[in-house]
C-alpha positions as CSV (number, residue, x, y, z in Angstrom):
1,X,-28.1,-38.4,44.3
2,X,-30.2,-38.3,47.5
3,X,-33.4,-40.2,47.5
4,X,-36.5,-38.6,45.9
5,X,-39.8,-40.2,45.0
6,X,-40.9,-39.9,41.4
7,X,-44.3,-40.7,40.0
8,X,-44.5,-41.6,36.3
9,X,-48.0,-41.1,34.8
10,X,-49.0,-42.9,31.6
11,X,-52.5,-42.6,30.1
12,X,-53.5,-45.4,27.7
13,X,-56.4,-46.0,25.4
14,X,-56.8,-49.5,23.8
15,X,-53.0,-49.7,23.5
16,X,-51.9,-52.6,25.8
17,X,-49.3,-54.1,23.4
18,X,-47.3,-50.9,23.0
19,X,-47.8,-50.0,26.7
20,X,-46.0,-53.3,27.5
21,X,-42.9,-52.0,25.6
22,X,-43.0,-48.7,27.6
23,X,-43.3,-50.6,30.9
24,X,-40.4,-52.9,29.9
25,X,-38.2,-49.8,29.3
26,X,-39.2,-48.5,32.7
27,X,-38.2,-51.7,34.3
28,X,-34.7,-51.2,32.9
29,X,-34.2,-47.7,34.3
30,X,-31.0,-46.8,36.0
31,X,-33.0,-44.9,38.6
32,X,-33.9,-47.3,41.4
33,X,-37.3,-49.0,41.1
34,X,-37.8,-48.4,44.8
35,X,-37.7,-44.7,44.2
36,X,-40.3,-44.3,41.6
37,X,-43.9,-45.5,41.0
38,X,-45.7,-46.0,37.7
39,X,-49.4,-45.0,37.4
40,X,-51.1,-46.3,34.3
41,X,-54.6,-44.8,33.7
42,X,-56.8,-46.9,31.4
43,X,-59.1,-44.4,29.7
44,X,-61.5,-47.0,28.4
45,X,-63.4,-48.9,31.1
46,X,-64.8,-51.3,28.6
47,X,-61.3,-52.4,27.6
48,X,-60.2,-54.5,30.6
49,X,-56.5,-55.1,31.4
50,X,-55.5,-58.3,29.6
51,X,-55.3,-61.4,31.8
52,X,-51.9,-62.0,33.4
53,X,-50.6,-58.6,32.1
54,X,-47.0,-58.4,33.2
55,X,-46.9,-55.0,34.8
56,X,-43.8,-54.2,37.0
57,X,-44.1,-54.5,40.7
58,X,-44.0,-50.7,41.2
59,X,-46.8,-50.1,38.7
60,X,-50.5,-49.7,39.4
61,X,-53.2,-49.7,36.7
62,X,-56.3,-47.7,37.4
63,X,-59.4,-46.7,35.3
64,X,-60.7,-43.3,34.5
65,X,-64.1,-43.3,32.8
66,X,-64.2,-39.6,31.8
67,X,-62.9,-39.5,28.2
68,X,-59.8,-37.7,27.3
69,X,-56.1,-38.1,28.1
70,X,-56.1,-35.0,30.4
71,X,-58.8,-36.4,32.6
72,X,-56.7,-39.6,32.7
73,X,-53.5,-37.7,33.6
74,X,-55.4,-35.8,36.3
75,X,-56.5,-39.1,37.8
76,X,-52.8,-40.1,37.9
77,X,-51.8,-36.7,39.5
78,X,-54.4,-37.2,42.3
79,X,-52.9,-40.6,43.1
80,X,-49.2,-39.6,42.7
81,X,-47.1,-39.8,45.9
82,X,-43.9,-38.4,44.3
83,X,-42.4,-34.9,44.7
84,X,-41.5,-35.1,41.0
85,X,-44.0,-36.2,38.3
86,X,-42.9,-37.5,34.9
87,X,-45.3,-37.9,32.0
88,X,-45.1,-40.1,28.9
89,X,-47.5,-42.0,26.7
90,X,-48.2,-45.6,26.1
91,X,-46.6,-45.7,22.7
92,X,-43.3,-44.2,24.0
93,X,-40.1,-46.0,24.9
94,X,-38.0,-44.2,27.5
95,X,-34.2,-44.3,27.4
96,X,-32.6,-46.2,30.3
97,X,-31.4,-43.0,32.0
98,X,-34.7,-41.1,31.3
99,X,-35.7,-40.7,34.9
100,X,-32.2,-40.4,36.3
101,X,-31.2,-37.5,34.0
102,X,-34.5,-35.6,34.7
103,X,-34.2,-35.9,38.4
104,X,-30.4,-35.1,38.3
105,X,-31.1,-31.9,36.4
106,X,-33.9,-30.7,38.6
107,X,-31.8,-31.3,41.7
108,X,-28.8,-29.4,40.3
109,X,-30.8,-26.5,38.9
110,X,-33.1,-25.2,41.7
111,X,-34.4,-22.4,39.5
112,X,-35.9,-24.9,37.1
113,X,-39.4,-26.4,37.7
114,X,-40.2,-28.1,34.4
115,X,-38.3,-30.2,31.8
116,X,-39.5,-30.7,28.2
117,X,-37.7,-33.8,27.3
118,X,-36.2,-34.9,24.0
119,X,-38.6,-36.9,21.8
120,X,-36.7,-38.9,19.2
121,X,-38.8,-40.4,16.3
122,X,-38.1,-43.8,15.0
123,X,-39.3,-45.3,11.7
124,X,-40.3,-48.7,10.4
125,X,-37.6,-48.6,7.7
126,X,-35.2,-46.3,5.9
127,X,-37.7,-45.9,3.2
128,X,-40.0,-43.4,4.8
129,X,-43.7,-43.2,3.9
130,X,-45.2,-39.8,3.1
131,X,-46.7,-39.7,6.6
132,X,-43.3,-40.5,8.1
133,X,-41.7,-37.8,6.0
134,X,-44.2,-35.3,7.4
135,X,-43.6,-36.4,11.0
136,X,-39.8,-36.1,10.5
137,X,-40.3,-32.4,9.6
138,X,-43.2,-31.4,11.9
139,X,-43.6,-33.8,14.9
140,X,-42.5,-33.2,18.5
141,X,-40.1,-30.3,18.1
142,X,-39.7,-29.8,21.9
143,X,-36.5,-27.8,21.6
144,X,-38.5,-25.2,19.6
145,X,-41.7,-25.0,21.6
146,X,-39.9,-24.8,24.9
147,X,-38.8,-21.3,23.9
148,X,-42.4,-20.3,24.3
149,X,-42.6,-22.0,27.7
150,X,-44.4,-25.1,26.3
151,X,-44.0,-28.8,26.4
152,X,-46.0,-31.8,25.3
153,X,-46.9,-34.5,27.9
154,X,-45.3,-37.2,25.8
155,X,-42.1,-36.3,27.7
156,X,-42.4,-33.8,30.5
157,X,-41.2,-33.6,34.1
158,X,-42.3,-31.2,36.8
159,X,-42.8,-30.9,40.5
160,X,-46.0,-31.9,42.2
161,X,-46.1,-28.5,43.9
162,X,-46.4,-26.8,40.5
163,X,-49.8,-28.5,40.0
164,X,-50.8,-27.5,43.5
165,X,-50.0,-23.9,42.5
166,X,-51.5,-23.6,39.0
167,X,-54.0,-26.4,39.0
168,X,-54.3,-29.6,37.1
169,X,-55.0,-30.1,33.3
170,X,-58.2,-28.8,31.8
171,X,-60.4,-31.9,31.4
172,X,-62.7,-30.1,29.0
173,X,-60.0,-30.3,26.4
174,X,-59.5,-33.5,24.4
175,X,-56.3,-32.1,22.8
176,X,-54.0,-29.2,23.5
177,X,-54.4,-29.4,27.3
178,X,-50.6,-29.8,27.7
179,X,-50.1,-26.4,25.9
180,X,-52.8,-24.7,28.0
181,X,-51.4,-26.0,31.2
182,X,-47.9,-25.0,30.2
183,X,-49.0,-21.5,29.6
184,X,-50.5,-21.3,33.1
185,X,-47.2,-22.7,34.6
186,X,-45.2,-20.2,32.6
187,X,-47.4,-17.3,33.6
188,X,-46.9,-18.3,37.2
189,X,-43.2,-18.1,36.8
190,X,-42.2,-21.8,36.7
191,X,-39.1,-22.0,34.5
192,X,-38.9,-24.7,31.9
193,X,-35.8,-26.0,30.0
194,X,-35.2,-28.4,27.2
195,X,-33.7,-31.7,28.4
196,X,-31.6,-33.0,25.5
197,X,-30.6,-36.1,27.5
198,X,-34.0,-36.7,28.9
199,X,-34.9,-39.0,26.0
200,X,-37.9,-41.0,25.0
201,X,-38.4,-42.6,21.6
202,X,-41.7,-42.2,19.8
203,X,-42.9,-44.1,16.7
204,X,-43.6,-41.8,13.7
205,X,-47.1,-42.2,12.3
206,X,-46.8,-44.5,9.4
207,X,-50.1,-44.0,7.5
208,X,-51.8,-40.9,6.2
209,X,-55.0,-42.1,7.9
210,X,-53.1,-41.8,11.3
211,X,-52.2,-38.2,10.5
212,X,-55.7,-37.4,9.6
213,X,-57.1,-39.0,12.7
214,X,-54.7,-37.0,14.9
215,X,-55.6,-33.8,13.1
216,X,-59.3,-34.3,13.7
217,X,-58.6,-35.4,17.3
218,X,-56.6,-32.2,17.9
219,X,-59.4,-30.1,16.5
220,X,-61.8,-31.8,18.9
221,X,-60.3,-29.7,21.6
222,X,-61.4,-26.4,19.9
223,X,-64.8,-24.8,20.4
224,X,-65.3,-22.2,17.6
225,X,-68.4,-20.5,16.5
226,X,-69.7,-21.2,13.0
227,X,-68.4,-17.8,11.8
228,X,-64.9,-18.3,13.3
229,X,-64.7,-21.8,11.8
230,X,-65.5,-20.6,8.3
231,X,-63.0,-17.7,8.7
232,X,-60.4,-20.3,9.7
233,X,-61.1,-22.2,6.5
234,X,-60.7,-19.1,4.4
235,X,-57.4,-18.3,6.0
236,X,-56.1,-21.9,5.5
237,X,-57.1,-21.9,1.8
238,X,-54.0,-19.7,1.2
239,X,-51.0,-22.1,1.0
240,X,-48.6,-21.7,3.9
241,X,-45.5,-21.2,1.7
242,X,-43.2,-19.1,3.9
243,X,-43.8,-21.0,7.2
244,X,-43.6,-24.4,5.5
245,X,-40.4,-23.5,3.6
246,X,-38.8,-22.5,7.0
247,X,-39.8,-25.8,8.6
248,X,-38.7,-28.0,5.8
249,X,-35.4,-26.2,5.4
250,X,-34.7,-26.6,9.1
251,X,-35.8,-30.2,9.7
252,X,-35.9,-31.7,6.2
253,X,-32.8,-30.3,4.4
254,X,-31.7,-33.9,3.7
255,X,-34.9,-34.7,1.8
256,X,-35.1,-34.9,-2.0
257,X,-37.1,-32.3,-3.9
258,X,-40.0,-34.7,-4.5
259,X,-40.0,-35.6,-0.8
260,X,-40.2,-31.9,0.2
261,X,-43.1,-31.4,-2.2
262,X,-44.9,-34.4,-0.5
263,X,-44.4,-32.9,2.9
264,X,-45.6,-29.5,1.8
265,X,-48.7,-31.0,0.1
266,X,-49.5,-33.0,3.3
267,X,-49.2,-29.8,5.4
268,X,-51.6,-28.0,3.1
269,X,-54.0,-30.9,3.0
270,X,-54.1,-31.3,6.8
271,X,-54.6,-27.6,7.3
272,X,-57.8,-27.8,5.1
273,X,-58.8,-31.0,6.9
274,X,-58.4,-29.2,10.2
275,X,-60.6,-26.3,9.1
276,X,-63.3,-28.6,7.7
277,X,-63.4,-30.5,10.9
278,X,-63.8,-27.2,12.9
279,X,-66.8,-26.3,10.7
280,X,-68.3,-29.8,11.2
281,X,-68.0,-29.5,15.0
282,X,-69.3,-25.9,15.0
283,X,-72.5,-27.3,13.5
284,X,-73.0,-29.6,16.4
285,X,-71.3,-32.7,15.3
286,X,-69.4,-34.8,17.8
287,X,-65.7,-34.5,18.0
288,X,-63.6,-37.5,17.0
289,X,-62.3,-39.5,20.0
290,X,-60.2,-42.1,18.2
């Protein structure tokens, strides 16, 4: 493989311990350390880098005061020197050949501009909590969303020139900015594929409170009128039987009947939570950052 410079961009927000695991995995990459840089963007200026933090030699840690992971990623993009840019998050653990496989694929397939990498969930034990059961069925289905030209930034590679062409992430969005940018890239004709061997591992959310926080954070990226928010609630009051059945059948066929009921109940509860949060924000309340 000829030499190519890669920039790995990682936003972080009060997550130094898990970031350390991510950086350790990046130190163990089969791709030469001299050929990639790591840019960590601390999105909380009040939360200083811990003293004697053992970041790799090819890693720089910068601060972005504007709130939101997309503002943080944009700060990384502006600093990036690589022709190829890879994105992951501070709670992710890349496989040893993560960078190598992504670069190798892009070099061999000149018609491809973006890779939506494989996100494998891992759990605290074999006895899954209700939140983990839900994550197993619904979280990070990259192979599905790539069919619509989309990818999440937890595991995505693209060329720097794609950002030059379609622009950077929308910093006004606290959530969903990866989907919005992906649509722009797709509309501009930049082909995306699913990278089954471009793997990172991501911890499944363990507690229901974590799922609820995520749901409210995602809603924070929306900006609906009061009328639209109330209509959204009315729509979600109808249980999503058909869609939920399809998802559980595809990704939760090994679950027991009681586990499937738990997953369905959580899906319905989160849909209502989402709608209530939209109404709350439409009335002028601040979106959740945490």
